[in-house]
KOLKOLLUM-780719 format. One record per residue: x, y, z of N, C-alpha, C in turn. Coordinates in Angstrom, 3 decimals, always signed. Layout:
N
> n_east_n_north_n_up_ca_east_ca_north_ca_up_c_east_c_north_c_up
> X_Y_Z_X_Y_Z_X_Y_Z
...
//
This chain:
266
> n_east_n_north_n_up_ca_east_ca_north_ca_up_c_east_c_north_c_up
> +114.711_+109.848_+100.648_+113.452_+108.000_+100.101_+114.683_+108.498_+99.023
> +114.788_+106.691_+98.569_+115.998_+106.226_+97.871_+115.259_+105.617_+97.029
> +114.513_+104.502_+97.407_+113.467_+103.109_+97.168_+112.152_+103.584_+96.241
> +111.709_+102.805_+95.893_+110.095_+103.848_+94.961_+109.370_+103.575_+96.073
> +109.331_+101.911_+96.416_+109.157_+101.430_+97.093_+108.566_+102.215_+98.516
> +109.422_+103.426_+98.331_+108.961_+104.224_+99.747_+108.706_+105.698_+99.408
> +107.896_+105.867_+97.891_+108.150_+107.034_+97.331_+106.192_+107.427_+97.317
> +106.714_+108.692_+97.758_+104.753_+109.461_+98.230_+104.457_+110.768_+97.694
> +103.247_+110.478_+97.206_+103.034_+111.281_+96.037_+102.032_+112.508_+97.061
> +102.671_+113.436_+97.135_+101.575_+114.743_+97.288_+100.689_+115.202_+95.745
> +99.335_+115.483_+96.046_+98.589_+116.012_+95.178_+98.120_+117.511_+95.426
> +98.592_+118.130_+94.761_+98.493_+119.557_+95.174_+96.811_+119.869_+94.544
> +95.321_+119.925_+95.061_+94.737_+120.835_+94.761_+93.930_+122.256_+95.243
> +94.583_+123.030_+94.489_+93.567_+124.157_+94.986_+92.331_+124.252_+94.086
> +91.702_+124.893_+95.292_+90.490_+125.233_+94.732_+89.244_+126.688_+95.167
> +88.846_+127.239_+94.139_+87.610_+128.230_+94.851_+86.691_+127.730_+93.650
> +85.559_+127.681_+94.344_+83.949_+127.515_+94.147_+84.467_+126.498_+93.092
> +84.708_+124.976_+93.887_+84.390_+123.955_+92.962_+83.583_+122.722_+93.753
> +82.310_+123.584_+94.085_+81.717_+122.459_+95.002_+81.191_+120.996_+94.336
> +80.943_+121.248_+93.224_+80.577_+120.282_+91.949_+81.711_+119.564_+92.251
> +82.806_+120.276_+91.424_+83.565_+118.980_+90.622_+84.350_+118.459_+91.871
> +84.408_+118.983_+93.369_+85.397_+118.245_+94.241_+85.201_+116.899_+94.618
> +84.381_+116.352_+94.948_+83.598_+115.421_+94.756_+84.356_+114.612_+93.577
> +83.679_+114.422_+92.597_+84.813_+113.516_+91.698_+85.799_+113.319_+91.184
> +86.759_+114.765_+91.169_+87.717_+114.986_+91.341_+89.113_+114.019_+91.864
> +88.121_+114.134_+93.397_+89.202_+113.234_+94.582_+88.693_+111.907_+94.399
> +87.401_+111.489_+94.342_+87.158_+109.806_+93.605_+87.945_+109.276_+92.439
> +88.299_+110.005_+91.598_+89.064_+109.441_+90.579_+90.681_+109.712_+90.749
> +90.872_+110.042_+91.664_+92.666_+110.408_+91.934_+92.356_+109.595_+92.807
> +91.678_+108.721_+94.069_+92.120_+107.828_+95.090_+91.624_+106.668_+94.424
> +90.864_+106.561_+93.360_+90.847_+105.290_+92.518_+91.809_+105.018_+91.937
> +93.167_+106.131_+90.827_+93.878_+105.324_+90.072_+94.887_+105.095_+91.090
> +95.174_+105.736_+91.992_+96.350_+105.741_+93.462_+96.381_+104.366_+94.220
> +94.833_+104.058_+94.473_+94.394_+102.732_+94.783_+94.798_+101.761_+93.965
> +94.550_+101.662_+91.925_+94.751_+100.778_+91.474_+96.002_+100.760_+90.767
> +97.092_+101.486_+91.152_+98.357_+101.615_+91.081_+99.391_+100.922_+92.445
> +98.489_+100.887_+93.547_+99.567_+100.969_+94.449_+100.503_+101.623_+95.339
> +100.793_+103.200_+94.870_+101.646_+104.257_+95.185_+100.742_+104.927_+96.383
> +101.353_+104.954_+97.055_+101.579_+105.796_+98.503_+101.359_+107.544_+97.841
> +100.014_+108.138_+98.842_+100.055_+109.355_+98.788_+99.133_+110.035_+99.522
> +98.543_+110.788_+98.783_+97.838_+111.956_+99.935_+97.371_+112.906_+99.045
> +96.300_+113.964_+99.384_+95.590_+114.695_+98.918_+95.259_+116.174_+99.259
> +96.217_+117.401_+99.035_+95.656_+118.763_+99.860_+95.423_+119.627_+99.504
> +94.264_+119.945_+99.866_+93.246_+120.795_+99.404_+93.393_+122.202_+100.035
> +93.669_+122.901_+99.223_+93.759_+123.903_+99.446_+93.030_+124.842_+98.938
> +91.992_+125.588_+99.770_+90.462_+125.833_+99.506_+90.681_+127.776_+99.912
> +90.527_+128.581_+98.649_+90.679_+130.129_+99.254_+89.398_+130.703_+99.183
> +88.600_+130.246_+100.495_+86.743_+130.887_+101.649_+86.334_+130.754_+100.120
> +85.914_+129.612_+99.655_+85.530_+129.956_+98.416_+83.872_+130.175_+99.124
> +83.117_+131.062_+98.371_+81.712_+131.192_+98.983_+80.820_+130.496_+98.701
> +80.522_+129.259_+97.772_+79.883_+127.908_+97.722_+79.939_+126.786_+98.065
> +80.802_+126.817_+98.970_+81.125_+125.637_+100.209_+81.806_+124.598_+99.742
> +82.841_+125.296_+98.919_+83.477_+123.864_+98.320_+84.373_+123.014_+99.411
> +84.856_+123.872_+100.761_+85.292_+123.583_+101.969_+84.493_+122.665_+103.033
> +83.027_+123.259_+103.074_+82.494_+121.898_+103.522_+82.508_+120.714_+103.145
> +82.533_+120.980_+101.473_+82.069_+119.559_+100.825_+83.848_+118.937_+101.108
> +84.590_+119.509_+100.821_+86.077_+118.653_+101.420_+86.275_+118.066_+102.652
> +85.768_+118.956_+103.763_+85.573_+118.607_+104.909_+84.887_+116.798_+105.269
> +83.525_+116.686_+104.218_+82.634_+116.140_+104.201_+84.258_+114.478_+103.372
> +84.345_+114.876_+102.941_+85.863_+113.512_+102.054_+86.727_+113.850_+102.909
> +86.624_+113.948_+103.850_+87.724_+113.979_+104.429_+87.568_+112.482_+105.471
> +86.577_+112.867_+105.591_+85.363_+112.008_+106.896_+85.535_+110.740_+106.089
> +85.099_+110.825_+104.760_+85.149_+109.468_+104.275_+86.312_+108.788_+103.423
> +87.288_+109.373_+103.967_+88.349_+108.804_+102.982_+89.711_+108.873_+103.540
> +89.607_+109.471_+105.027_+90.751_+109.858_+106.576_+91.513_+110.850_+106.418
> +91.365_+111.202_+107.138_+92.456_+112.926_+107.713_+94.064_+112.526_+107.183
> +94.539_+111.213_+106.989_+95.751_+111.064_+106.042_+95.904_+110.804_+104.715
> +94.828_+110.565_+103.637_+94.700_+110.739_+102.761_+94.240_+112.174_+102.032
> +93.292_+112.481_+102.445_+92.698_+114.342_+102.197_+93.170_+115.031_+103.562
> +94.048_+115.768_+102.937_+94.857_+116.931_+103.760_+94.178_+118.625_+103.896
> +93.591_+118.978_+104.734_+92.884_+120.306_+104.307_+93.834_+121.507_+104.767
> +93.748_+122.202_+103.949_+94.894_+123.569_+104.230_+93.989_+124.490_+103.758
> +92.771_+124.777_+104.116_+92.486_+126.587_+103.615_+92.736_+127.903_+103.917
> +92.982_+128.593_+103.242_+93.525_+130.122_+103.049_+92.238_+131.186_+103.547
> +92.057_+132.101_+104.277_+91.309_+133.374_+104.349_+90.697_+133.371_+102.983
> +91.211_+133.567_+101.740_+90.858_+134.865_+100.758_+91.698_+134.057_+99.676
> +91.275_+134.668_+98.485_+91.342_+133.959_+96.934_+93.575_+134.898_+97.313
> +94.204_+134.209_+97.194_+95.447_+134.737_+97.031_+96.422_+134.341_+95.738
> +95.362_+133.625_+94.845_+96.896_+133.537_+94.018_+97.183_+131.946_+94.090
> +96.909_+131.644_+92.258_+97.882_+129.895_+92.245_+98.799_+129.751_+92.901
> +100.112_+130.676_+92.230_+101.578_+130.056_+92.800_+101.131_+130.218_+94.257
> +100.345_+131.539_+94.997_+101.001_+130.971_+96.749_+99.894_+129.862_+97.254
> +99.282_+129.614_+96.356_+98.461_+128.464_+96.913_+99.399_+127.463_+97.206
> +99.695_+126.917_+95.734_+100.992_+125.765_+96.052_+101.667_+125.877_+96.841
> +102.840_+126.852_+96.861_+103.720_+127.570_+98.120_+102.855_+127.074_+99.857
> +101.789_+126.867_+99.346_+101.293_+127.076_+100.981_+101.043_+125.626_+101.123
> +100.682_+124.552_+99.939_+100.293_+123.494_+100.221_+101.651_+122.576_+99.866
> +102.393_+123.123_+99.720_+103.823_+121.966_+99.760_+104.311_+121.872_+101.200
> +104.198_+123.708_+101.765_+104.839_+123.220_+103.058_+104.358_+122.768_+104.075
> +102.846_+121.446_+103.898_+102.582_+120.855_+104.258_+101.981_+119.055_+103.599
> +102.868_+119.306_+102.879_+103.195_+118.048_+101.861_+104.000_+116.902_+102.435
> +104.063_+116.430_+102.519_+105.125_+114.718_+103.776_+105.396_+114.068_+101.880
> +105.080_+113.747_+101.293_+105.639_+113.052_+99.811_+106.557_+113.885_+99.704
> +107.574_+112.688_+98.106_+108.959_+113.297_+98.507_+108.854_+113.784_+96.724
> +107.218_+113.151_+95.885_+107.049_+114.045_+94.647_+106.103_+114.662_+95.271
> +105.245_+115.634_+94.013_+104.102_+116.434_+93.973_+103.979_+116.538_+92.528
> +102.544_+116.227_+93.005_+101.666_+116.604_+91.449_+100.417_+117.464_+91.681
> +100.865_+118.677_+91.197_+99.785_+119.609_+90.652_+98.957_+119.366_+89.864
> +97.488_+119.583_+90.185_+96.130_+119.395_+89.223_+95.073_+120.250_+89.586
> +94.264_+120.973_+88.377_+93.194_+121.382_+88.344_+92.226_+120.844_+89.487
> +91.545_+121.063_+89.562_+89.881_+120.780_+90.621_+88.910_+120.741_+89.441
> +89.280_+121.244_+88.330_+87.608_+121.265_+87.305_+87.714_+119.900_+86.338
> +88.175_+118.959_+86.368_+88.807_+118.184_+85.791_+88.867_+118.415_+84.332
> +89.799_+119.406_+84.631_+90.043_+119.837_+82.492_+91.167_+118.086_+82.722
> +91.833_+117.981_+83.386_+92.822_+117.485_+83.505_+92.690_+115.776_+84.210
> +92.684_+114.378_+83.441_+91.438_+113.252_+83.994_+93.018_+112.548_+85.166
> +92.771_+112.293_+86.262_+93.477_+111.589_+86.926_+94.174_+110.695_+86.397
> +93.224_+109.457_+85.412_+93.692_+108.487_+84.494_+95.630_+108.185_+84.113
> +95.867_+109.716_+83.779_+97.027_+110.253_+83.553_+98.449_+109.951_+84.144
> +97.916_+110.315_+86.066_+98.922_+109.962_+87.389_+100.134_+109.215_+86.941
> +99.166_+107.544_+86.776_+100.218_+106.594_+86.713_+101.510_+106.612_+85.668
> +100.859_+107.064_+84.387_+101.600_+106.988_+83.491_+102.730_+108.307_+83.784
> +102.509_+109.717_+84.227_+103.436_+110.431_+85.115_+104.480_+109.872_+85.525
> +103.848_+109.108_+86.617_+104.951_+108.197_+87.391_+106.009_+107.113_+86.775
> +105.631_+106.182_+86.193_+105.953_+105.737_+85.212_+107.367_+106.080_+84.867
> +106.759_+107.238_+83.776_+107.585_+108.250_+83.123_+109.198_+108.726_+83.783
> +108.273_+109.419_+85.013_+109.601_+109.962_+85.826_+110.463_+108.933_+86.215
> +109.953_+107.776_+86.629_+110.943_+106.676_+87.207_+111.605_+106.321_+85.943
> +111.190_+106.233_+84.695_+111.941_+105.996_+83.563_+113.046_+106.523_+83.372
> +113.138_+107.438_+83.479_+114.555_+108.881_+82.802_+114.803_+109.337_+84.293
> +114.047_+109.605_+85.395_+114.900_+110.017_+86.563_+114.282_+111.617_+86.492
> +113.676_+111.669_+85.968_+112.970_+113.002_+85.777_+113.028_+114.270_+86.441
> +113.622_+115.195_+86.241_+113.300_+116.215_+87.728_+111.542_+116.791_+87.872
> +110.954_+116.407_+86.225_+109.665_+117.144_+86.076_+109.191_+116.468_+85.428
> +107.775_+116.062_+85.345_+107.364_+115.680_+83.887_+105.706_+116.643_+84.220
> +105.636_+116.669_+82.588_+104.087_+117.740_+81.741_+103.752_+116.815_+81.244
> +102.275_+117.016_+81.656_+101.214_+116.837_+80.607_+101.348_+117.854_+79.232
> +101.443_+116.523_+78.031_+101.460_+118.033_+76.647_+99.480_+117.143_+75.798
> +99.339_+117.998_+75.656_+98.478_+117.739_+73.577_+99.004_+117.891_+72.751
> +100.211_+117.717_+72.763_+100.192_+117.674_+71.354_+102.174_+116.974_+70.880
> +102.046_+116.214_+71.968_+102.657_+114.853_+70.805_+101.686_+113.659_+70.675
> +102.074_+113.020_+70.093_+101.309_+111.286_+69.914_+100.830_+111.288_+71.013
> +98.822_+110.397_+71.474_+98.851_+110.356_+71.900_+97.342_+111.582_+72.614
> +98.278_+112.561_+72.428_+97.368_+114.164_+73.587_+96.466_+114.490_+72.264
> +95.477_+115.884_+72.895_+94.277_+116.245_+71.978_+93.722_+117.160_+73.390
> +92.586_+117.567_+72.429_+91.490_+118.510_+73.128_+90.227_+117.926_+72.797
> +89.219_+117.942_+73.801_+87.640_+117.997_+73.615_+87.076_+118.953_+74.068
> +86.075_+119.345_+72.916_+85.015_+120.247_+73.491_+85.720_+121.807_+72.794
> +86.317_+121.315_+71.901_+86.694_+122.543_+71.291_+86.203_+122.849_+70.121
> +86.175_+123.632_+69.219_+86.208_+123.687_+67.324_+86.914_+123.723_+66.916
> +87.492_+123.848_+65.422_+88.263_+123.307_+64.758_+89.111_+125.059_+64.901
> +88.614_+126.137_+64.825_+88.963_+127.480_+65.325_+89.976_+127.549_+66.343
> +88.932_+127.035_+67.698_+89.999_+127.338_+68.656_+90.999_+126.466_+69.258
> +91.301_+124.610_+67.803_+92.086_+124.016_+68.522_+93.711_+124.927_+67.137
> +93.760_+125.658_+66.452_+94.637_+125.638_+65.524_+94.812_+126.995_+66.240
> +94.133_+127.895_+66.936_+94.501_+128.999_+67.775_+95.335_+128.749_+68.485
> +94.891_+127.406_+69.523_+96.003_+127.580_+70.474_+97.085_+126.937_+69.702
> +97.455_+126.046_+68.607_+98.550_+125.481_+68.279_+99.813_+126.696_+67.722
> +98.404_+128.093_+67.169_+99.334_+129.063_+66.965_+99.875_+129.733_+67.967
> +99.002_+130.152_+69.409_+99.574_+130.564_+70.139_+100.787_+129.748_+71.340
> +100.773_+128.561_+71.010_+101.395_+127.635_+71.640_+103.022_+127.631_+70.641
> +103.323_+127.214_+69.648_+103.690_+127.905_+68.787_+104.413_+129.544_+69.104
> +103.802_+130.039_+69.094_+104.217_+131.704_+69.653_+105.502_+131.615_+71.167
> +104.444_+131.017_+71.882_+105.076_+130.897_+73.103_+106.454_+129.829_+73.029
> +106.927_+128.793_+72.190_+107.783_+128.170_+71.849_+109.016_+128.942_+71.817
> +108.891_+129.628_+70.352_+109.584_+131.045_+69.488_+109.916_+132.165_+70.675
> +109.139_+132.347_+71.653_+109.675_+133.637_+71.970_+110.278_+133.140_+73.474
> +110.089_+132.056_+74.155_+110.459_+131.485_+75.454_+111.004_+130.342_+75.423
> +111.458_+129.933_+74.664_+112.044_+128.722_+74.538_+112.368_+127.663_+75.831
> +111.085_+127.062_+75.628_+110.309_+126.671_+77.488_+111.797_+125.025_+77.411
> +111.336_+124.223_+76.320_+111.969_+122.582_+76.492_+111.183_+122.068_+76.626
> +109.906_+122.454_+76.311_+108.748_+121.221_+76.448_+107.926_+122.128_+75.219
> +107.372_+120.535_+75.164_+105.983_+121.499_+73.342_+104.579_+121.480_+73.591
> +104.346_+121.813_+75.499_+103.152_+122.590_+75.386_+103.192_+123.166_+77.171
> +103.521_+124.863_+76.386_+103.481_+125.170_+77.500_+102.250_+126.223_+78.154
> +101.817_+126.193_+76.959_+100.737_+127.162_+76.925_+99.156_+126.070_+77.919
> +99.476_+125.533_+78.654_+98.533_+124.235_+79.383_+96.776_+124.177_+78.761
> +96.347_+125.146_+79.304_+94.879_+124.977_+78.999_+94.858_+126.233_+77.941
> +94.416_+126.143_+76.165_+95.037_+127.443_+76.064_+93.565_+128.804_+75.665
> +93.528_+129.363_+76.181_+91.332_+129.653_+75.259_+92.744_+131.417_+74.654
> +91.840_+131.764_+73.317_+92.384_+132.886_+72.852_+91.797_+134.489_+73.306
> +92.364_+135.181_+73.493_+92.098_+136.358_+73.510_+92.012_+137.213_+71.799
> +90.860_+136.890_+71.604_+90.155_+137.805_+70.560_+91.104_+138.779_+70.026
> +90.482_+139.527_+68.856_+91.617_+140.732_+68.097_+90.289_+141.814_+68.928
> +89.327_+141.880_+68.691_+88.387_+143.025_+69.326_+88.475_+143.364_+71.013
> +89.051_+143.679_+71.678_+89.655_+144.075_+72.806_+88.412_+144.540_+73.874
> +88.000_+145.598_+72.764_+86.359_+145.638_+72.907_+84.832_+144.744_+73.580
> +85.461_+143.584_+73.076_+84.444_+142.519_+73.860_+83.668_+142.585_+74.977
> +84.578_+143.264_+75.872_+84.510_+143.337_+77.626_+85.264_+142.280_+78.091
> +85.200_+142.644_+79.302_+85.933_+141.530_+79.591_+85.798_+140.223_+80.105
> +84.351_+139.978_+80.126_+83.495_+138.849_+80.302_+83.927_+137.727_+79.299
> +84.055_+138.502_+77.924_+84.291_+137.459_+77.288_+85.646_+137.060_+77.098
> +86.281_+138.078_+77.418_+88.119_+138.740_+76.827_+88.103_+137.007_+77.722
> +87.799_+137.616_+79.370_+87.870_+136.458_+80.365_+87.661_+134.755_+79.967
> +86.595_+134.932_+79.402_+86.520_+132.816_+78.671_+87.321_+132.784_+77.967
> +88.414_+134.101_+77.023_+89.234_+132.957_+76.059_+90.646_+133.677_+76.237
> +90.721_+134.144_+77.304_+92.298_+134.692_+77.561_+93.039_+133.305_+77.694
> +94.471_+132.622_+77.369_+95.423_+131.844_+77.818_+94.962_+131.340_+79.146
> +94.873_+130.120_+79.282_+94.824_+129.815_+81.152_+96.239_+128.623_+81.326
> +97.239_+128.918_+81.493_+98.195_+128.260_+80.884_+98.160_+127.427_+82.597
> +97.875_+126.180_+82.812_+97.813_+125.496_+84.145_+98.157_+123.784_+83.805
> +99.110_+123.661_+83.899_+98.678_+122.439_+83.507_+99.257_+121.183_+84.412
> +98.513_+120.121_+84.009_+98.823_+118.895_+84.524_+100.615_+118.738_+85.035
> +100.959_+118.616_+86.439_+102.758_+117.977_+86.386_+102.943_+117.396_+87.609
> +104.061_+116.805_+87.292_+104.477_+115.755_+88.928_+106.113_+116.524_+88.727
> +106.729_+117.047_+89.949_+107.531_+117.327_+90.317_+108.315_+116.782_+91.420
> +109.523_+116.416_+91.052_+110.286_+116.094_+92.566_+110.374_+117.687_+93.396
> +110.376_+116.995_+95.123_+109.555_+117.898_+95.936_+110.652_+118.943_+95.663
> +111.866_+118.369_+95.799_+112.992_+119.763_+95.950_+112.998_+120.254_+94.519
> +112.888_+119.490_+93.476_+113.169_+120.657_+92.550_+112.103_+121.768_+92.676
> +111.106_+121.048_+93.060_+109.883_+122.549_+92.563_+110.118_+123.251_+94.068
> +110.514_+123.221_+94.747_+110.847_+124.172_+96.159_+112.082_+124.987_+95.562
> +112.813_+124.305_+94.618_+113.919_+125.395_+93.863_+113.401_+125.866_+93.080
> +112.457_+125.326_+91.967_+111.653_+126.685_+90.970_+111.007_+127.945_+91.368
> +110.585_+127.462_+92.492_+109.275_+128.228_+93.257_+110.280_+129.338_+93.790
> +111.156_+129.337_+94.412_+111.825_+130.418_+94.796_+112.772_+131.318_+94.038
> +112.564_+130.736_+92.701_+113.285_+131.416_+91.463_+112.015_+131.937_+90.632
> +111.086_+131.497_+91.253_+109.668_+131.958_+90.376_+109.003_+133.541_+90.707
> +109.520_+134.438_+89.909_+108.813_+135.878_+90.547_+107.194_+136.054_+89.961
> +106.176_+134.984_+89.072_+105.214_+135.666_+88.553_+104.120_+135.222_+89.767
> +102.832_+135.511_+89.171_+102.365_+135.246_+90.329_+100.500_+134.376_+89.291
> +100.021_+133.986_+89.740_+98.502_+133.649_+89.117_+98.402_+132.713_+88.527
> +97.622_+132.961_+86.648_+98.141_+131.819_+85.688_+99.638_+131.537_+85.091
> +99.913_+132.712_+85.663_+101.395_+133.211_+84.594_+102.365_+131.617_+85.111
> +101.897_+131.576_+86.472_+102.946_+131.051_+87.456_+103.471_+129.667_+86.438
> +103.067_+128.620_+85.977_+102.694_+127.394_+86.193_+104.292_+127.811_+84.407
> +103.259_+129.108_+83.438_+104.387_+128.772_+82.790_+105.611_+129.566_+83.157
> +106.392_+130.241_+84.217_+107.301_+130.713_+84.524_+108.267_+129.324_+84.909
> +107.274_+128.573_+85.338_+108.069_+127.143_+86.016_+108.783_+126.536_+85.119
> +108.321_+126.136_+84.194_+108.771_+125.246_+82.881_+110.277_+125.921_+81.941
> +109.979_+127.569_+82.167_+111.230_+127.975_+81.453_+112.107_+128.044_+82.220
> +111.989_+128.087_+83.977_+112.652_+128.410_+84.913_+113.280_+126.739_+85.068
> +112.923_+126.014_+85.046_+113.768_+124.776_+85.043_+114.978_+124.975_+84.076
> +113.935_+125.345_+82.692_+115.281_+124.746_+81.583_+116.286_+125.768_+81.906
> +115.937_+126.870_+82.537_+117.407_+127.606_+82.809_+118.043_+127.068_+83.950
> +117.924_+126.713_+84.845_+118.515_+126.112_+86.360_+118.901_+123.804_+85.592
> +118.392_+124.021_+84.206_+119.345_+122.533_+83.395_+118.803_+120.854_+84.129
> +117.496_+121.465_+84.504_+116.197_+120.599_+85.006_+115.725_+119.731_+84.399
> +116.090_+118.376_+84.164_+115.533_+116.894_+83.138_+113.667_+117.278_+82.742
> +113.514_+117.665_+81.694_+111.893_+117.170_+81.541_+111.445_+116.347_+80.600
> +110.457_+115.123_+81.086_+109.611_+114.644_+80.265_+108.507_+114.815_+80.261
> +107.952_+113.923_+79.314_+105.879_+114.931_+78.786_+105.490_+113.513_+78.370
> +104.308_+113.858_+79.384_+103.179_+112.597_+78.858_+102.313_+112.983_+77.851
> +101.659_+112.242_+76.945_+100.029_+112.934_+76.509_+99.079_+112.741_+77.440
> +98.430_+114.008_+77.295_+97.257_+113.993_+77.691_+96.403_+114.519_+76.608
> +95.067_+114.250_+77.151_+93.343_+114.284_+77.296_+93.367_+115.615_+77.659
> +93.079_+116.974_+76.916_+92.483_+118.315_+77.711_+91.256_+118.180_+77.577
> +90.192_+118.681_+78.976_+88.846_+118.861_+78.475_+88.213_+119.614_+79.286
> +87.454_+120.771_+77.968_+86.510_+121.850_+78.832_+86.587_+121.476_+80.915
> +86.325_+122.399_+81.466_+85.723_+122.021_+83.176_+84.134_+122.103_+82.377
> +83.912_+120.735_+83.485_+82.595_+120.380_+83.369_+81.499_+121.045_+84.345
> +81.697_+121.536_+85.410_+81.223_+122.323_+86.100_+81.537_+123.857_+86.434
> +80.917_+124.610_+86.752_+81.603_+126.088_+87.523_+82.468_+126.690_+85.428
> +82.295_+128.233_+86.337_+83.004_+128.639_+85.458_+84.183_+129.170_+85.315
> +85.087_+129.500_+84.479_+86.290_+130.021_+84.706_+86.749_+131.035_+85.273
> +87.918_+130.526_+86.244_+87.956_+132.287_+87.498_+89.111_+132.784_+86.887
> +89.461_+133.127_+85.695_+90.218_+134.058_+85.129_+88.945_+135.759_+85.301
> +89.806_+136.705_+85.409_+88.863_+137.898_+85.066_+89.927_+139.108_+85.282
> +89.369_+140.425_+85.720_+90.489_+141.331_+84.735_+91.961_+141.059_+84.867
> +91.615_+141.407_+87.144_+93.300_+141.442_+87.414_+94.148_+140.353_+86.755
> +93.650_+139.100_+86.399_+94.337_+137.984_+85.687_+94.827_+138.410_+84.088
> +94.145_+138.828_+83.978_+94.592_+138.784_+82.467_+95.292_+140.136_+82.332
> +95.843_+141.597_+82.894_+96.846_+142.341_+82.621_+97.893_+141.913_+83.930
> +97.559_+140.609_+84.841_+99.006_+139.664_+84.793_+99.387_+138.706_+84.131
> +98.781_+137.883_+83.610_+98.786_+137.201_+82.176_+100.481_+137.996_+81.658
> +99.566_+139.310_+80.706_+100.361_+140.099_+79.903_+101.289_+139.982_+80.553
> +101.602_+141.102_+81.687_+102.877_+141.347_+82.127_+103.791_+140.057_+82.570
> +103.256_+139.500_+83.005_+104.816_+137.807_+83.173_+104.494_+137.705_+82.072
> +104.442_+137.093_+80.812_+104.523_+136.980_+79.833_+105.934_+138.236_+79.231
> +105.435_+139.092_+78.924_+106.355_+140.358_+78.694_+107.577_+139.740_+79.335
> +107.472_+139.878_+81.156_+108.379_+139.451_+82.111_+109.638_+138.510_+81.578
> +108.613_+137.100_+81.259_+109.772_+136.265_+80.938_+110.152_+136.393_+79.508
> +109.620_+136.784_+78.999_+110.253_+137.190_+77.537_+111.906_+138.390_+77.482
> +111.825_+138.846_+78.303_+112.637_+139.598_+78.927_+113.442_+139.005_+78.943
> +113.429_+138.390_+80.102_+114.702_+137.949_+81.257_+114.564_+136.798_+81.486
> +114.822_+135.538_+79.950_+114.720_+134.319_+79.632_+115.456_+134.608_+78.505
//
């Protein structure tokens, strides 16, 4: 597809226990796509959520139609990176948008992402809290300062060529004895909203080795290595509205290993 009139945007929404959030995020995505008159589809990849998320998705498909809501569930919780791979296999758009289903990324920014991509024909467009107009809501001053410092450290170590590598950052306190429940709620959680040319995303995924929450961080680092152009759009990050963080003990270990691996190999 060479004409912008023929562009189609596939929004990948990995879900796990997002029963309350899913109807809201889907309604908002559809609202902003319909207003901007871009062609789109929403691909929901549910990892066998025990709270009935898939059943909610099935109801949404009945409301909005199978052409707009595509369901591609999986039998178990298999990780964020593989969820994107699974969803992309079924995407019919030539652009891919990766978003959280927890309402931390507002769909109102989608038209801005698309405009930014067209403006510079960027291979990838990422949301940033650290450009003029961006920000974080629901955090106190301490968390914001820690997030800034953590992102600065990531910039020094990984040189990603993007201003916001850590996505929605939550801090790991110095008292590791605080326990996994406390640590899980505060650890860095890199899962920003991004738009990719489909072929670029396919190439990046084939080069990435990380799993879980480190996957999104590695995508930016590999994009720099491969010479892909990256545009940025200021966004506002908001703490999830319903539910709890999915970050657990295994994700903590995976994040630490992945960060060290990225530092050693880039």
